[in-house]
C-alpha positions as CSV (number, residue, x, y, z in Angstrom):
1,M,60.7,-211.8,-149.8
2,K,59.6,-209.3,-147.0
3,N,63.4,-208.6,-145.7
4,N,63.5,-208.0,-149.5
5,Y,60.9,-205.5,-149.8
6,L,62.2,-203.9,-146.7
7,L,65.7,-203.6,-147.9
8,N,64.4,-201.8,-150.5
9,T,61.8,-199.6,-149.7
10,L,65.0,-198.2,-147.4
11,S,67.4,-198.0,-150.3
12,A,64.7,-196.2,-152.5
13,L,64.0,-193.8,-149.4
14,A,67.9,-193.3,-148.7
15,L,67.9,-192.6,-152.7
16,G,65.1,-190.4,-152.5
17,S,66.6,-188.2,-149.7
18,F,69.8,-187.6,-151.7
19,L,68.3,-187.0,-154.7
20,I,65.6,-184.1,-152.9
21,G,69.1,-182.5,-151.1
22,C,70.8,-182.4,-154.6
23,S,67.3,-181.3,-156.5
24,G,66.3,-177.5,-157.1
25,D,66.2,-175.1,-159.5
26,D,69.0,-176.4,-162.5
27,D,68.1,-173.1,-164.2
28,A,68.9,-170.8,-161.4
29,D,72.7,-168.9,-161.7
30,P,74.9,-170.3,-158.9
31,P,75.9,-167.7,-156.4
32,P,79.0,-165.4,-157.8
33,M,82.0,-166.4,-156.7
34,V,84.6,-164.0,-154.4
35,D,87.9,-163.1,-155.2
36,C,89.7,-162.1,-152.1
37,N,92.3,-160.8,-153.8
38,V,90.7,-158.7,-156.3
39,T,88.0,-157.7,-154.0
40,G,89.0,-157.8,-150.6
41,P,90.8,-155.0,-148.4
42,T,94.4,-154.0,-147.7
43,I,95.9,-152.1,-144.9
44,T,98.7,-150.2,-144.2
45,L,99.8,-149.5,-140.4
46,A,101.6,-146.7,-138.9
47,A,102.4,-147.0,-135.2
48,T,103.4,-143.8,-132.9
49,N,105.5,-144.4,-129.8
50,S,103.7,-144.5,-126.2
51,A,105.6,-142.2,-123.8
52,C,107.7,-144.2,-121.3
53,G,105.5,-145.4,-119.2
54,Q,102.4,-144.8,-119.7
55,D,99.7,-146.7,-122.1
56,N,99.2,-143.5,-125.4
57,G,100.4,-145.2,-127.9
58,E,98.5,-145.3,-131.7
59,I,98.1,-147.6,-134.3
60,A,96.4,-145.7,-137.5
61,V,95.0,-148.1,-139.9
62,T,94.4,-147.4,-143.8
63,I,91.9,-149.3,-145.5
64,T,91.7,-149.9,-149.1
65,G,88.9,-151.8,-150.8
66,G,87.2,-154.6,-149.3
67,T,82.8,-154.7,-149.5
68,G,80.3,-153.4,-147.2
69,N,81.2,-153.1,-143.4
70,L,84.2,-153.6,-142.5
71,T,85.1,-155.3,-138.9
72,V,88.8,-154.1,-137.6
73,T,90.1,-156.2,-135.0
74,I,93.4,-156.0,-133.0
75,D,95.1,-158.8,-130.6
76,P,96.0,-159.1,-128.5
77,Q,94.0,-155.9,-127.3
78,P,95.1,-153.7,-124.7
79,A,92.7,-153.2,-121.9
80,N,91.7,-149.6,-122.3
81,V,92.5,-149.1,-126.4
82,D,90.0,-147.3,-128.1
83,F,89.4,-147.3,-132.2
84,S,87.6,-144.3,-133.8
85,N,88.9,-142.1,-136.6
86,N,90.9,-145.5,-138.2
87,T,93.3,-145.1,-135.1
88,F,93.9,-147.0,-132.2
89,T,94.9,-145.1,-129.1
90,N,95.7,-146.1,-125.9
91,V,97.9,-148.4,-126.5
92,E,100.7,-149.9,-124.6
93,P,104.4,-150.8,-125.9
94,G,104.0,-153.9,-127.7
95,N,103.5,-156.6,-130.7
96,Y,100.2,-156.8,-132.1
97,V,98.3,-158.2,-135.1
98,V,95.7,-155.8,-136.8
99,E,93.3,-157.7,-138.9
100,V,90.6,-156.2,-141.0
101,T,87.7,-158.4,-142.8
102,D,84.5,-157.2,-144.9
103,Q,81.1,-158.8,-145.6
104,D,82.6,-161.1,-147.9
105,N,84.8,-162.6,-145.3
106,C,87.8,-161.6,-147.2
107,A,90.1,-160.7,-144.8
108,T,93.8,-159.2,-144.3
109,S,96.2,-159.0,-141.7
110,S,99.3,-157.0,-140.7
111,N,102.1,-156.7,-137.9
112,V,102.8,-153.8,-136.3
113,T,105.0,-152.4,-133.1
114,V,104.2,-149.8,-130.5
115,E,107.5,-148.7,-129.1
116,F,107.8,-146.2,-126.0
117,T,110.3,-143.2,-126.1
118,P,113.1,-143.9,-123.3
119,S,113.7,-141.7,-121.1
120,N,116.8,-143.8,-119.0
121,I,114.9,-143.6,-116.1
122,S,117.7,-144.5,-113.1
123,Y,116.3,-147.1,-110.3
124,S,118.8,-145.7,-107.7
125,A,117.6,-142.0,-108.0
126,E,114.4,-142.2,-108.7
127,V,112.7,-146.2,-108.8
128,D,114.3,-147.4,-105.3
129,P,113.1,-144.3,-103.0
130,I,109.3,-145.0,-104.1
131,I,110.3,-149.3,-103.3
132,Q,111.9,-148.2,-100.2
133,A,109.0,-146.0,-98.6
134,N,105.7,-147.8,-99.8
135,C,107.0,-151.7,-100.1
136,A,110.1,-152.5,-98.1
137,I,108.7,-151.8,-95.2
138,P,107.9,-153.8,-92.0
139,N,106.0,-156.7,-92.7
140,C,106.1,-156.3,-96.0
141,H,108.8,-156.8,-98.5
142,D,111.6,-155.9,-96.1
143,G,112.6,-159.4,-95.8
144,S,111.1,-159.9,-92.8
145,N,107.9,-161.7,-94.2
146,A,109.0,-164.8,-95.5
147,A,105.7,-165.3,-97.7
148,L,106.4,-162.0,-100.0
149,P,109.7,-161.5,-102.1
150,N,112.6,-159.0,-100.3
151,W,112.2,-155.7,-102.2
152,M,115.3,-154.6,-100.5
153,D,117.3,-157.1,-102.6
154,L,117.4,-155.4,-106.5
155,V,118.1,-158.9,-107.8
156,T,114.5,-159.6,-106.5
157,V,112.8,-156.5,-107.4
158,Q,114.6,-157.3,-110.9
159,A,112.8,-161.2,-111.0
160,N,109.4,-159.7,-110.1
161,A,109.7,-156.3,-112.2
162,A,107.0,-157.1,-114.7
163,N,104.5,-158.3,-111.7
164,I,105.6,-155.0,-109.8
165,K,104.5,-153.1,-112.8
166,T,101.3,-154.6,-113.1
167,R,100.5,-154.7,-109.8
168,T,101.2,-150.8,-109.6
169,K,99.3,-150.4,-112.4
170,D,96.3,-151.7,-111.5
171,G,96.2,-151.1,-107.8
172,T,96.3,-154.1,-106.1
173,M,100.5,-153.0,-105.0
174,P,100.2,-151.1,-102.6
175,P,97.7,-153.1,-101.0
176,A,94.3,-151.6,-99.1
177,G,94.8,-149.6,-96.3
178,R,98.3,-148.4,-97.3
179,P,98.3,-144.7,-99.0
180,D,97.9,-145.2,-103.0
181,L,101.3,-144.2,-105.0
182,Q,101.1,-141.5,-107.1
183,E,100.7,-141.4,-111.1
184,A,104.0,-140.1,-111.2
185,E,105.8,-142.7,-109.5
186,I,103.5,-145.4,-111.2
187,Q,104.7,-144.5,-114.4
188,A,108.2,-144.0,-113.2
189,I,108.4,-147.9,-112.3
190,A,106.4,-148.8,-115.2
191,C,109.0,-147.0,-117.6
192,W,112.3,-148.4,-115.5
193,V,110.6,-152.0,-116.3
194,D,110.3,-151.2,-119.8
195,E,113.9,-150.3,-120.3
196,G,115.0,-153.3,-118.9
197,A,114.7,-152.8,-115.1
198,Q,118.6,-152.0,-115.1
199,D,120.6,-151.4,-112.4
200,N,121.1,-148.0,-113.1
């Protein structure tokens, strides 16, 4: 008998908790439903090419609709990108997704590609001299150090082109203690890589 009473009491408490959770002002109006297809934002994107070897492309964002404050994001987000006057600047060549979200959490996104203006830079005339003077030197990338790639070999340079571009742009190559590359040299390497790291 005592056990039945305890079960009935627990059941009542549980039922009471359920009822409390569901009770409320039956006369209160439910919050209005948001139809994002009607009130949500829409976007149109327009890309401007980046100069070859540079990260100066732009993406203009035209937004219509949406409620309240709007949040604009870009993915992936370039390191030095800036967003003002509805335009992303300092954008490197690549494929991007731009998304706009309003205060009702209605969101829309669109894809865009920032290309680069080719310059047909020559490896043999412009890039190789930079590598030979600054990288393919004794105890570095001249083949004498088995732990380091041999930049005397074009095929090896081509296989490591993306890494060479990244490291010369971020200043980690040439290493500390060696003279820094000039900006024009860094851009020449980046441009050659962007154009396919060709044997030209």
